[in-house]
MARVEX-155718 format. One line per 2 residues: number of its first residue (from 1); their letters; for each residue x, z, y of N, C-alpha, C. Coordinates in steps of 0.05 Angstrom, whole numbers, plus 32768, in hexadecimal, padded with zeros to 4 digits. Atoms other than C-alpha are relative to their C-alpha. Example, Ala and Ser with C-alpha at 12.3 -4.5 7.8 and 13.67 -1.06 7.14 Angstrom:
# MARVEX-155718
1) AS) 8012:8000:7FE8:80F6:809C:7FA6:8012:8000:8018  7FF0:7FFF:7FE8:8111:808F:7FEB:7FF1:800E:8016;
This chain:
# MARVEX-155718
1) XX) 801B:7FFA:7FF6:80C6:7997:7D04:7FEE:8005:7FE8  8013:7FF9:8015:8092:79B8:7CD8:7FE4:7FFA:8009;
3) XX) 801C:8007:7FF9:804B:799C:7CD9:7FEF:8019:7FFE  8014:7FEB:8001:8014:79CD:7CE9:7FE9:7FF8:7FEE;
5) XX) 8018:8007:8010:7FD5:79D1:7CBE:7FEE:7FED:8010  8012:8013:7FF3:7FA3:799A:7CCD:7FE8:800E:800D;
7) XX) 8016:7FF1:7FF5:7F6D:79CE:7CDA:8007:801D:8001  7FFB:7FE3:7FFE:7F6D:7A17:7CF0:7FF4:8010:7FE9;
9) XX) 800E:7FF2:8015:7F3D:7A2B:7CB9:800A:7FF5:7FE5  7FFA:8009:801B:7F43:7A24:7C6D:7FF5:7FE4:7FFB;
11) XX) 800A:801A:8008:7F3C:79DE:7C51:800C:7FF9:7FE5  7FFA:8006:801C:7F43:79BD:7C0D:801E:7FFC:7FFB;
13) XX) 7FE4:8007:8006:7F8A:79A3:7C13:8014:8010:8011  7FEE:7FEF:7FEF:7FA8:79DB:7C3E:801A:8007:7FF2;
15) XX) 7FE8:7FF9:800F:7FD9:79F1:7C08:8012:7FE8:7FFC  7FF0:8018:8004:7FEF:79AA:7BFB:800E:7FF9:801B;
17) XX) 7FF4:8005:7FE6:7FFA:79A0:7C46:8016:8013:8006  7FEB:7FEC:7FFC:8022:79E0:7C49:8019:7FF9:7FF0;
19) XX) 7FEA:8008:8011:804D:79C9:7C0F:800F:7FE8:800C  7FF4:8018:7FF4:8059:7985:7C30:800F:8008:801A;
21) XX) 7FF3:7FF7:7FE8:806A:79A8:7C72:801A:800E:7FFB  7FE9:7FF0:8007:809C:79D4:7C4F:8016:7FF0:7FF2;
23) XX) 7FEE:800F:8012:80BC:799F:7C23:801A:7FF7:800C  7FE7:800A:7FF4:80EF:7981:7C53:8013:8016:8006;
25) XX) 7FEF:7FEA:7FFB:810A:79C4:7C69:800B:800D:7FE6  7FF7:7FF5:801A:810C:79DD:7C21:8016:7FEF:7FF4;
27) XX) 7FEC:8013:800C:8132:799F:7C0B:801A:8003:800F  7FE7:7FFC:7FF0:8164:79AB:7C44:800F:8019:7FF7;
29) XX) 7FF3:7FE7:800A:8170:79F2:7C2C:800C:7FFB:7FE4  7FF6:8006:801B:8178:79DA:7BE4:801A:7FF0:8002;
31) XX) 7FE8:8011:7FFD:81AA:79A4:7BFA:8017:8010:800A  7FEB:7FF0:7FF5:81D2:79D6:7C23:800B:8013:7FEB;
33) XX) 7FF7:7FEE:8015:81D5:7A07:7BE9:8010:7FF2:7FEB  7FF2:800F:8014:81EA:79D2:7BB8:801C:7FF7:800B;
35) XX) 7FE7:8008:7FF4:821F:79B9:7BE9:8014:8017:8002  7FEF:7FE8:7FFE:8239:7A01:7BF0:800B:8008:7FE5;
37) XX) 7FF5:7FFA:801A:8244:7A03:7BA5:7FEE:8011:7FEE  8013:7FF1:8011:8207:7A29:7B8B:7FF3:7FEE:7FEC;
39) XX) 800E:800F:8015:81E8:7A13:7B4A:7FE2:8000:8006  801D:8002:7FFB:81A0:79FC:7B4D:7FF1:8018:7FF3;
41) XX) 800D:7FE9:800E:818C:7A33:7B1A:8004:801A:8010  7FFB:7FE8:7FEF:81AD:7A69:7B45:7FEF:8000:8019;
43) XX) 800F:8003:7FE7:818B:7A4F:7B83:7FE2:8005:7FFB  801D:7FFD:8006:8146:7A4D:7B63:7FFA:801E:7FF9;
45) XX) 8004:7FE3:8005:814E:7A95:7B48:8001:800F:801A  7FFD:7FF2:7FE6:8164:7AAC:7B8D:7FE7:7FFC:8011;
47) XX) 8018:8005:7FF1:8129:7A8A:7BAE:7FE7:800F:7FF5  8016:7FF1:800D:80F8:7AA9:7B7C:8002:801D:8008;
49) XX) 7FFC:7FE3:7FF9:8116:7AEE:7B8B:7FFA:8004:801D  8006:7FFE:7FE3:8111:7AE2:7BD6:7FE2:8000:8004;
51) XX) 801D:8002:7FFD:80C8:7ACF:7BCF:7FF4:801B:7FF6  800A:7FE7:800A:80BB:7B0D:7BA4:8005:8017:8013;
53) XX) 7FF9:7FEB:7FED:80DF:7B3A:7BD6:7FEE:7FFE:8019  8011:8004:7FE9:80B7:7B1C:7C0F:7FE3:8009:7FFA;
55) XX) 801B:7FF7:8008:8075:7B28:7BE9:7FFF:801E:7FFF  7FFF:7FE3:8002:8089:7B70:7BDC:8000:800C:801D;
57) XX) 7FFE:7FF6:7FE4:809B:7B7A:7C26:7FE5:7FFD:800D  801A:8004:7FF4:8058:7B5D:7C3B:7FEC:8014:7FF6;
59) XX) 8012:7FEC:800B:8032:7B8B:7C0C:8005:801B:800B  7FF9:7FE6:7FF5:8058:7BC8:7C23:7FF8:8002:801D;
61) XX) 8008:7FFF:7FE4:804D:7BB6:7C6C:7FE2:8003:8003  801D:7FFD:7FFF:8003:7BAE:7C60:7FF7:801C:7FF9;
63) XX) 8007:7FE4:8008:8000:7BF2:7C3D:8006:8013:8017  7FF9:7FEF:7FEA:8024:7C13:7C77:7FEC:7FFD:8017;
65) XX) 8014:8005:7FEB:7FF5:7BF2:7CA9:7FE5:800D:7FFA  8019:7FF4:8008:7FB9:7C09:7C82:8001:801F:8002;
67) XX) 7FFC:7FE4:7FFE:7FD4:7C50:7C7D:8000:800A:801D  8000:7FF9:7FE3:7FE1:7C51:7CC8:7FE4:7FFE:800C;
69) XX) 801B:8003:7FF5:7F9B:7C37:7CD7:7FEE:8018:7FF7  800F:7FE9:8009:7F7D:7C6F:7CAC:8008:8019:800F;
71) XX) 7FF7:7FE9:7FF1:7FA8:7CA3:7CCE:7FF6:8000:801D  800A:8002:7FE5:7F95:7C8A:7D13:7FE2:8006:8001;
73) XX) 801D:7FFB:8000:7F4B:7C8A:7D01:7FFA:801E:7FFC  8004:7FE3:8005:7F50:7CD1:7CE6:8007:8010:8019;
75) XX) 7FF9:7FF2:7FE7:7F73:7CE7:7D26:7FEB:7FFD:8015  8016:8005:7FED:7F3D:7CC7:7D51:7FE8:8010:7FF9;
77) XX) 8017:7FF1:8009:7F09:7CEA:7D27:8005:801F:8002  7FF9:7FE4:7FFD:7F2D:7D2C:7D33:8006:800E:7FE6;
79) XX) 7FFA:7FF4:801A:7F40:7D37:7CEB:801E:8002:7FFD  7FE4:7FFC:8005:7F83:7D53:7CD7:8009:7FEF:7FE8;
81) X) 7FF6:8010:8016:7FAF:7D2A:7CA9:8008:8012:7FE9;
């Protein structure tokens, strides 16, 4: 079970709360990977790459959404693309 944020809005310790909520699941992943035979250094590099790939995907998705919003607005305004 992952704890939800204490408040819906931003608050001083929100990142700390997120880290604490993530910690148990993260440790379970680490333990499973170590049990499977992966070295801690390999696992940490893989996790960093996964985070970087996720960040890139999020940025690309945001760019596509922005481009689509602009195209829709131009179409509503009757302008050709």
